[in-house]
C-alpha positions as CSV (number, residue, x, y, z in Angstrom):
1,M,89.8,-64.5,8.0
2,S,87.3,-62.0,5.9
3,D,86.4,-61.1,9.6
4,V,89.7,-60.1,10.3
5,S,90.4,-58.0,7.3
6,L,87.5,-56.0,7.7
7,P,88.5,-54.4,10.7
8,A,91.7,-53.7,9.3
9,R,90.4,-52.4,6.2
10,S,88.0,-50.2,7.9
11,A,91.1,-48.9,10.5
12,G,93.5,-48.4,7.1
13,A,91.0,-46.6,5.8
14,S,90.1,-44.0,8.5
15,A,94.0,-43.5,8.9
16,V,94.0,-42.3,4.9
17,V,91.1,-40.2,5.8
18,K,92.6,-38.5,9.5
19,A,96.0,-38.0,7.2
20,T,93.9,-36.3,4.6
21,F,91.9,-34.3,6.9
22,E,95.2,-33.1,9.1
23,A,97.0,-31.7,5.7
24,I,94.5,-29.8,3.9
25,F,92.2,-28.8,7.1
26,P,95.3,-26.1,8.2
27,V,95.0,-24.8,3.9
28,V,91.9,-24.6,4.1
29,V,92.1,-22.5,7.2
30,V,94.6,-20.0,5.9
31,V,92.9,-19.9,2.7
32,A,89.7,-19.0,4.1
33,V,91.8,-16.3,6.5
34,I,92.9,-14.8,3.5
35,V,89.6,-14.4,1.4
36,G,88.3,-13.1,5.0
37,L,90.8,-10.1,5.0
38,W,90.2,-9.8,1.6
39,Y,86.7,-9.1,2.1
40,A,87.1,-6.7,5.2
41,A,89.9,-4.6,3.0
42,C,87.4,-4.1,-0.1
43,V,85.0,-2.1,2.2
44,P,87.6,0.7,3.1
45,M,89.1,0.7,-0.2
46,N,85.8,1.4,-2.1
47,I,83.5,3.2,0.6
48,K,84.2,6.5,-1.4
49,A,83.6,5.5,-5.0
50,S,80.3,3.7,-3.1
51,L,78.9,6.7,-1.5
52,T,79.3,8.7,-4.4
53,Q,77.3,6.4,-6.9
54,A,74.8,6.1,-4.0
55,E,74.7,10.1,-3.7
56,R,74.2,10.2,-7.5
57,E,71.5,8.1,-7.2
58,G,69.9,10.7,-4.5
59,A,70.6,8.4,-1.5
60,V,71.2,10.3,2.3
61,I,75.0,9.8,3.0
62,V,76.4,10.9,6.2
63,P,77.8,13.4,6.5
64,P,76.0,14.7,3.3
65,E,79.0,17.6,2.4
66,A,81.4,16.1,-0.2
67,K,84.5,17.9,1.2
68,V,84.0,16.7,5.0
69,R,83.9,13.1,3.5
70,R,87.2,13.7,1.5
71,D,89.0,14.5,5.2
72,M,87.5,11.5,6.9
73,S,88.7,7.8,7.0
74,P,87.9,5.1,4.8
75,I,86.3,2.8,7.9
76,G,84.5,6.1,9.4
77,L,82.8,6.6,6.5
78,A,81.8,3.2,6.2
79,L,80.8,2.9,9.9
80,A,79.1,6.2,9.2
81,N,77.2,4.6,6.5
82,P,76.8,0.7,7.2
83,E,74.1,0.3,4.2
84,H,76.2,0.9,1.8
85,T,79.1,-1.3,2.3
86,G,77.8,-4.0,0.1
87,T,77.8,-2.4,-3.0
88,T,81.9,-2.3,-2.3
89,F,82.1,-5.5,-3.5
90,S,80.1,-5.2,-6.7
91,Q,81.5,-2.2,-8.2
92,E,82.5,-2.3,-11.7
93,R,86.1,-0.6,-11.8
94,P,86.8,-0.6,-7.7
95,L,90.1,-0.3,-6.5
96,L,90.4,-3.4,-4.6
97,P,88.1,-6.0,-6.7
98,A,86.3,-8.5,-4.2
99,P,87.9,-12.4,-4.4
100,H,84.3,-13.5,-6.3
101,Q,84.4,-10.7,-9.2
102,V,87.8,-12.3,-9.6
103,A,87.0,-16.0,-9.9
104,R,84.1,-14.7,-11.9
105,E,86.5,-13.0,-14.7
106,L,89.1,-16.1,-14.5
107,W,85.6,-18.4,-15.0
108,N,84.6,-15.9,-18.0
109,T,88.0,-15.7,-19.2
110,T,89.1,-19.6,-19.1
111,G,86.5,-22.0,-18.1
112,D,83.5,-20.4,-20.0
113,M,85.7,-19.8,-23.2
114,V,86.6,-23.4,-23.2
115,L,82.9,-24.3,-23.1
116,Q,82.0,-22.4,-26.1
117,G,84.9,-23.5,-28.0
118,K,86.7,-20.3,-27.6
119,G,89.4,-21.8,-25.4
120,F,91.8,-19.9,-27.6
121,S,90.7,-16.9,-28.9
122,K,92.2,-13.6,-28.2
123,R,89.9,-12.7,-25.4
124,S,90.8,-16.0,-23.2
125,L,93.1,-15.9,-20.6
126,L,94.3,-19.3,-21.9
127,Y,95.5,-18.0,-25.3
128,H,97.5,-15.1,-23.2
129,A,98.8,-17.6,-21.0
130,W,100.0,-20.2,-23.4
131,I,102.0,-16.8,-25.0
132,T,103.7,-16.3,-21.7
133,L,104.3,-19.7,-21.3
134,S,106.0,-20.6,-24.6
135,A,108.8,-17.4,-23.5
136,T,108.9,-19.0,-20.2
137,L,109.9,-22.4,-21.3
138,L,112.4,-21.2,-23.5
139,G,113.6,-18.9,-21.1
140,F,114.1,-20.9,-18.6
141,A,115.7,-23.9,-20.5
142,I,118.5,-21.2,-21.8
143,G,118.7,-20.2,-17.9
144,T,118.9,-23.7,-16.5
145,V,121.8,-24.9,-19.2
146,A,123.7,-21.1,-19.2
147,G,123.9,-21.9,-15.2
148,I,125.2,-25.6,-15.3
149,L,127.5,-25.1,-17.4
150,L,128.5,-22.1,-15.4
151,A,128.3,-24.2,-12.2
152,V,130.0,-26.7,-13.6
153,G,133.0,-24.2,-15.0
154,I,133.1,-22.5,-11.2
155,V,133.7,-25.7,-9.6
156,H,136.5,-27.1,-12.0
157,S,138.3,-24.0,-12.4
158,R,139.9,-21.4,-10.1
159,V,139.9,-18.8,-12.8
160,M,136.5,-19.2,-13.9
161,N,135.3,-19.0,-9.8
162,M,137.6,-15.9,-9.2
163,S,136.5,-14.1,-12.2
164,V,132.7,-15.5,-13.8
165,M,131.0,-16.0,-10.1
166,P,131.4,-12.0,-8.7
167,W,129.9,-10.9,-12.8
168,A,127.1,-12.8,-12.2
169,I,126.3,-11.9,-8.8
170,A,126.8,-8.2,-9.7
171,S,124.2,-8.9,-12.7
172,Q,121.4,-9.3,-10.3
173,T,121.3,-6.0,-8.9
174,I,120.2,-4.2,-12.5
175,P,116.9,-4.0,-11.9
176,I,114.9,-6.2,-14.3
177,L,112.6,-3.0,-15.4
178,A,115.7,-1.1,-16.8
179,I,117.7,-4.0,-18.7
180,A,114.3,-5.3,-20.2
181,P,113.9,-2.3,-22.4
182,M,117.5,-2.1,-23.8
183,I,117.4,-5.9,-24.8
184,I,114.3,-5.5,-26.7
185,V,115.7,-2.2,-28.5
186,V,119.0,-3.7,-29.0
187,L,117.8,-7.3,-30.4
188,N,115.0,-5.1,-32.2
189,S,117.7,-3.1,-34.1
190,I,119.5,-6.0,-35.9
191,G,116.0,-7.6,-36.4
192,I,115.3,-10.3,-33.7
193,T,111.9,-10.1,-32.3
194,G,108.8,-11.8,-31.4
195,L,109.6,-15.0,-28.6
196,L,113.1,-14.4,-28.6
197,P,113.7,-11.2,-26.8
198,K,111.3,-12.5,-24.0
199,A,113.1,-15.4,-23.4
200,L,116.7,-13.7,-22.8
201,I,114.9,-11.6,-20.3
202,S,113.3,-14.9,-18.7
203,A,117.1,-16.5,-19.0
204,Y,118.5,-13.3,-17.7
205,L,116.4,-13.9,-14.7
206,S,116.6,-17.8,-14.1
207,F,120.4,-18.6,-14.4
208,F,121.4,-17.2,-11.4
209,P,119.2,-19.1,-9.1
210,V,121.0,-22.3,-11.5
211,V,124.2,-21.2,-10.7
212,V,123.8,-20.8,-7.1
213,G,122.6,-24.1,-6.3
214,M,124.7,-26.2,-8.8
215,V,127.8,-24.9,-7.3
216,K,126.7,-25.6,-3.8
217,G,125.3,-29.1,-5.1
218,L,128.5,-30.0,-6.5
219,R,130.7,-28.8,-3.6
220,S,128.4,-30.7,-1.4
221,P,130.4,-34.1,-1.5
222,D,133.1,-33.9,1.5
223,A,136.2,-34.7,1.4
224,M,136.1,-38.6,2.7
225,Q,133.7,-39.5,-0.3
226,L,136.7,-37.5,-2.7
227,D,139.6,-39.0,-1.1
228,L,137.5,-42.8,-1.4
229,L,137.3,-42.2,-5.4
230,R,140.7,-41.0,-5.5
231,T,141.7,-44.3,-3.6
232,Y,139.8,-45.9,-6.9
233,Y,142.1,-43.9,-9.2
234,A,138.8,-41.9,-10.4
235,S,139.4,-39.7,-13.1
236,K,137.9,-36.3,-12.5
237,S,134.7,-37.1,-15.5
238,E,133.9,-40.0,-13.2
239,T,133.9,-38.3,-10.4
240,F,131.8,-35.5,-11.6
241,W,129.2,-38.5,-13.2
242,K,129.3,-41.0,-10.4
243,L,129.6,-38.9,-7.6
244,R,129.0,-34.3,-7.4
245,L,126.1,-34.5,-10.2
246,P,124.1,-36.9,-8.3
247,S,125.1,-35.2,-4.8
248,S,123.7,-32.0,-6.7
249,M,120.0,-33.5,-7.4
250,P,118.8,-32.0,-4.1
251,Y,119.9,-28.7,-4.8
252,F,119.3,-28.8,-8.5
253,F,115.6,-29.1,-8.3
254,T,115.3,-26.8,-5.5
255,S,117.2,-23.8,-8.2
256,M,115.1,-25.3,-10.3
257,K,111.7,-23.9,-8.8
258,I,112.9,-20.8,-8.2
259,A,114.2,-20.3,-11.4
260,M,111.1,-21.1,-12.6
261,A,109.0,-18.5,-11.5
262,A,111.8,-15.9,-12.3
263,S,111.8,-16.9,-15.5
264,L,107.5,-16.3,-15.6
265,V,108.6,-12.8,-14.2
266,G,111.2,-12.2,-16.8
267,A,109.0,-13.5,-19.6
268,I,105.9,-10.7,-17.9
269,V,108.0,-8.3,-17.4
270,G,109.3,-8.3,-21.2
271,E,105.8,-8.3,-22.5
272,L,105.5,-4.7,-20.7
273,P,108.0,-2.3,-22.7
274,T,106.8,-3.5,-26.1
275,G,103.3,-2.7,-26.0
276,A,102.4,-6.3,-26.3
277,V,98.8,-7.2,-27.0
278,R,99.1,-10.9,-26.4
279,G,100.4,-12.2,-23.0
280,L,99.0,-12.0,-19.3
281,G,102.1,-8.8,-19.2
282,A,99.5,-7.7,-22.1
283,R,96.4,-8.2,-20.1
284,L,98.1,-6.5,-16.9
285,L,98.6,-3.4,-19.3
286,A,95.8,-2.9,-21.2
287,G,93.7,-3.4,-17.8
288,S,96.0,-0.5,-16.0
289,Y,95.1,2.0,-19.7
290,Y,91.6,1.1,-19.1
291,G,91.3,0.8,-15.2
292,Q,89.8,-2.4,-15.2
293,T,90.9,-3.7,-12.0
294,V,89.2,-6.9,-12.0
295,Q,91.1,-7.7,-15.2
296,I,94.7,-7.1,-13.7
297,W,93.8,-9.3,-10.8
298,A,92.8,-11.9,-12.8
299,A,95.7,-12.0,-15.2
300,L,97.6,-11.6,-11.8
301,F,95.8,-15.2,-10.2
302,A,96.5,-16.6,-14.0
303,A,100.3,-16.4,-13.8
304,A,100.3,-17.5,-9.8
305,I,98.4,-20.4,-10.7
306,L,100.7,-20.9,-14.0
307,A,104.0,-20.5,-11.8
308,A,102.3,-23.1,-9.1
309,A,101.7,-25.7,-12.0
310,L,105.1,-25.2,-13.2
311,V,107.0,-25.9,-9.8
312,G,104.5,-28.3,-9.0
313,I,105.6,-30.0,-12.5
314,I,109.3,-29.9,-11.2
315,G,108.7,-30.7,-7.7
316,I,107.0,-34.4,-9.0
317,L,110.0,-35.0,-11.3
318,Q,112.2,-34.0,-8.2
319,R,110.7,-36.8,-6.1
320,R,110.9,-39.2,-8.5
321,T,114.4,-38.8,-9.2
322,L,115.6,-38.7,-6.1
323,K,113.8,-41.9,-5.6
324,K,115.7,-43.4,-8.5
325,L,118.4,-42.1,-6.8
326,G,118.2,-43.5,-3.6
327,M,117.9,-40.4,-1.9
328,A,115.5,-39.4,0.9
329,H,112.5,-36.4,0.0
């Protein structure tokens, strides 16, 4: 019996390894291509600054006239001075930082700070990410609750459907960069500062995907399902809890993923008009003030990683919830 089970186990392990490889390999290839293109883009973006610095250090540049170089294309300059292309990946303030520069900045402001016991010092990206995350989660909660309540009202009330839905759609046509300073100024004038103004901006961006998703989900049961519950003399509340709400879950979780990403954007945008010194938005602002492009890109990647983690958590909750409801995902 053991002789039979051993090959079976080996075959099973091989199948798992093969499935894992097939799942990971495309991702690795795409990432490798992106990194390669990124490195390639650094050369034309940074070559002029590299040649200027090399000339100051006494190197011979082709062509030697600065005016002629200004008129040349960056690619032409790189081809004429191949020995200086390597310095385009190591400038202190490049127009486009190289991937390893961004990775090093991320490590220096996260992992290395943790190892030094300074994980939540004001120089750490973890500290700034936590500030932004607090506003994001509060805004997401406000936006989600508001979106669900509006969706329920729209589905069950023709008046709300005709009046509220057009206004909800129209609200998203206002640029967030225009409305964010207005929200902050108005709330500051009545003494409300700190976390809540940023959270309201996040809620403004996040409620709309939830409204649209929940309306679509609550209306997803077909006429036969609704008629069946009517034959059982089910009330509107029973129809809602036993049919409409469970049917809306796939739409709800999908809309929550979009809302979470929008909420993070809202929290970051909310930090920009205030001149904040804390949060990922503040890091972006400080980097732009002082020309620290590596810091800007590190903050951008930190925001992207944070968004991916939050959306991933929602994805886990989605799989577990749909599994309990007996829905395929």
